[in-house]
N, C-alpha and C positions, 0 to 999 in steps of 0.2 A: 504494500500500500504506500501512498505518497508520504506518510509520516515516516515510515521506515527508510525510504530513500533519502529524505532530508537529513535524518539522524545519521545515516551511514556516511553521507557526504561530509558532515561536520566531524564525525568521530574517526574517519579514516586515518588522520595523522596520529591518533592515539592508539591505533591498532585494535579497534573495537568494532565488531560486527553486530548488527542489531536486527532482530526479527520482531514483528508486532502481531498481536492478535486482539481483535475487538469483539467483545461479547456484550451485547446490550450497551450499557454506558460505561463499561470498564475496559480500559486499554491495558493489555499486558505487554511490557517491553522486555524482551529476552535478549540480553547482551552477553557476548562471549569475547574474552580477550585473547590475544595471540599467545601470551605466555602464562596466563592465569586469569582468574576472575577479575573483571575491571574494578577499579577503585570505587568503593561504595559511595562515599561522600560526593565525589566528583560526578558520578553518573546520576545519582538522585538529583543533585543540584541542576545538572544539565537538562534532565528530562522535565523537571518541575518548571524551570524558567522557559524552556521551549514550549511546553503545553500551555502555560499561562499566556505566553506571547501569541500563540496561534489562536487562542480563545475558541477552540472547537466546541460548539454547543452540545454535540452528542456525547462528549467525553466528560464525565464528572469525577471519575476515579481512575488512577493509574497504579498498576502494580509493576515495580521494577525488579527484575531478577538478574543476578550476575552468575554466569556460568564459566567454569574452567573449560579449556579446549576439549571438545569431544564428550563432555559430561552430559548425562541425561537428566540429572537433577541439579537445581540451582545451588550454588554455594551460599548465597544470601538472597534475601527478598525483603523489599520495603514497599509500603503502601503510601500513596499520596492522595488525599482528598482535595480535589481542586476547588470545591465549593467552600471548604473551611479555609483554604490557603488564601482566598481572595484573588485579586488581580494585581499585576505589577506591569509597569511599562516594559516592552521588550528590550533586552540588553544583548550586546554581542556575547556570544558563547565562546569562551577561550578553551584551549585544550586542557589545562589543568589549573583552575582557579585556586587561589590560596584560601585557607580557612579564614584569614583575617578579612579579605575582601568580601567573602560571603557573609560574614557577620556584619560587616559595615553596610553592605547592600540591604540586608534585612532591616537594619535599624533605620536607614534612610527612607525606606518605603513606607514606614509607619505601620507595617503589618506584623502579625505574630511571627516569631522566629520560625523560618522554614525548617530548621532542625527539629524544633519542638513539634511542629505539625506532623512531619514525617514519622518521628519516633512515636507520637501518640497513636497514629493509625497502625503502625507496625506492632506496637505492644498489644493493641486490641486483637489483631490478626493472630498473634502468637499465643493467645490465651488458651490453655487446655481446659475448656469448659466441660462440665459433667456430661451434657448431652453428646458432645463429640467423643469423649472417652468411651461412653456406653456404646455409641455407634461403631467405634473402632473395634471394641471387643466383640460386639455381636457379629459384625461382618466377617472378622477374622476367624472367629469360632465356627461360623457357618461354613466358610471356605475349607477349613481344616477338617471339620466333621464330614462334609460331603466327600472330600478326598479320601478320608479313611474308609468311609462306607464303600466307595467305588473300588478302592484297592482290595478290600476284603472280598467283595462280590466277584471281581475278576479272578483273584487267586482261587477262590472256592470253585468257580466255574471250570478253571483249568484242572484242578485236582480231581473233581468228581466227574468230569466229562472228557475234555479234550486230551488230557494226558493219559487217560485210560484206554484210548483207541489202540487196538491191536497193531503191532509191528512198528508204528511210528510214534506211539505215545512216549516211550523212553527217550527217543531222539528229541522230540519237541520239548520234553521236560529238561533235558540237558542244556538246550539253548534258551530255556526260560522265555519262550517265544511270546508269551502273553504280556511280557513287560513292554512290548511295543505299544500295546493299547494304553499303557499308563502314561504315555506322552500326552495324550488328551487329558488324562486326569490331572497331571501336574500343570498343564496349561490352564485348566480351570482354577487350580490352587494359586498360581501366579497372578492371574487376573483378579481373583477375589482379594488376595492379599494386597495387590496394588491399589484397588479401590478402597480397601480399609485404610491403607497408609494415607490416601488422599483426604480422609476425614480429619486427620490431625494436621496442625500447621507444619510446613516444611522448615527445616529438614528433620524435625523430631519424628514425624510420622514414618519416614523411611527408616530412620535409625531403630526405632522400637520394633517395627514390623520385621526388619532384617534380623534382629535378635531372636524373635519368635520363630522365624523360618529356619534359622540356623539349627534350632533344636527340633523343629517339627519335621523337616524334610528327611533326615536320617530315620526318625521314628516311623514316619509313614512308609519309607522304603522297606523297613523291617517287617511290615505287616504281611507281605507275601510269604516269606519263609516261615513265619509263625503259623499262618494258615496251612501251609504245606505240611508242617510238622504235625499239627493237630489232625489233619486229614489222614496222615499216615497212621497215627495212633488209633483213630477210629476204624480204619480198614483192618488193622491188625486185631483189634478187639472183635470186630464182626467175623473175621476169618477164623479166629480161634474160639469164638463164642465165650469170651471172657469180658470182664468189665473194662472200661477205658482206663481206670486207675491201674489195673494189673498190666494192661498193654503198655501203659506209659512207663512202668517200672522196667519191663523188658526192653523197651526202646532205649531208655536212658542207660541201662547196663551195656547194651550193644554199642551205643555211641561212645561210651567211655572206653570200651575195649578197642574199638576201631580207630578212633582219632584222639583218644586221651581226654576228651571233654564231653560233657553232657549239656542238656539245655538247648536253647536256641542257637547259640554259637557252635555247639557241637554238631547240631544238625546241619547248619550252614556249611561248616567245614566238610562234613561227611558227604553232603550232596554235591560238593565241588569235585570229589574224587570218584564217587560211585553214582550212576544214574538210577540204579536199582534200589528200591525200598522194600526189603523183605518183610513178610507179614507173619512169619512163624519162626520159632526158635531154630528148627532144622534149617530153614532157608538162611537165617542169620549166620549160622555156623558155616554154611557153604559159600557165602559171599566172598570171603578172602581167597578161597581156593579158585573159584571161577574167575575172579578178578586177576589173579596171578597168571592163570592160563591164557586169558585174553591178551594181557599185556606181553607175555612171553611170545605169543604168536606174532603180534605186531612187531616186537623187537627182532624176531628172526626175519620177517619180511623186509623190514627197513634196514636191517643190520645195525641196529642201535642197541644200546644197553637198556635193560628193563627199567632201570631207574630214570633214564632219560625220557622214556615213554611216559612214565608216571608223571614226571614234572611237566612234560608237554601238555598232556591231557588236563591236568589240574590247572596249569597256567592258562590254558584256553578258556576254561570255565570262569576263572577269576577275571580274565580279560573281558569276557562278555558281560559279566556283572558290573565291572567298572565302567564299561561303555554305557550300559543302561543307566547307571547312577549319574554319569556325566550328562547324558541326554536329559535326564530328569531335572538336574540342577539348571542346565542351560535353558530348558523350556520354561522352568519356573521364573528365572530371572528375566527372560525376554518378555513374557506375558505380564510380569510384575510391572515393567516399565509402561506397557500399554495401559494396564489397569490404573497405574498411578496418574497418567494423563487424564483419564476419564474421571478419576476421583477428584483431582484438582479442579476440573471444570465443573463437576456436579456440586461440589461442596464449597465453592467460592474462593479458591486460592488462585484461580486464573480467569 
């Protein structure tokens, strides 16, 4: 728009690029410096004087945001209420006015100090009001809860249907192929978390939400192996016609013997080495023998050592898991930025 072109012409010597966005009567000025965020006092003074000089009737409030090069979120943000600031005669805009000249200019105009006007509006914006905190908690809890439910449903579908298909089920389980569906799940998580972060004033909203996501994403990712382990215990109980508690004791002993650990981490480690989940004590005793025979056959065919075959197969499984985790994190972050922009727009920060 024309305002952005005028600002960019004046700010080019200072190495600042400006984009603008007008929503109703609020103009958002997004400025990025070449080496870092533009100077806050200088840019706010520049925008305030320029907008009052233009006297645009459709603009009553301006939000000025300073960005580092390539950053998606502003390093600082200040609000200017043009109605409270009054009017001043247009003055030449210099590249870097001194603080003394700014104070003197404000005194000569007979208007309230521009610094006090700007900081009053910014302090109002940055207030963590109770409704905003409740809204942030509610939206974030809804996003995390929906993600957890979807993760559980997808994992249960795989264990009770897809991974039980004859001939190909074990292969699909070893690839954990249903993790690809969770890209959509984590996209929803990122979008919801971004919208929640937009409820709170920046950058506090991003910081608090990022802390919650740092804890939530690994926990959500662990839902799938937990469901797989429980499904294994249930199948073992049904196969042997015993209680799930008795089947769990058998499974825990088997995991401790095979990988030296029990519980969820023991299952996660075991499933990286063996795709087969035995359902009875006899089958559990046969697993090591069958596994050694298969790996010995592969070693003879490839003329490798058996230990190398074991490391290769296990490394491939962990590599696939790491790839899925990386995709989940990147998907969450990408959609978080999109949701954040929607949140800022819907809840009044842009």
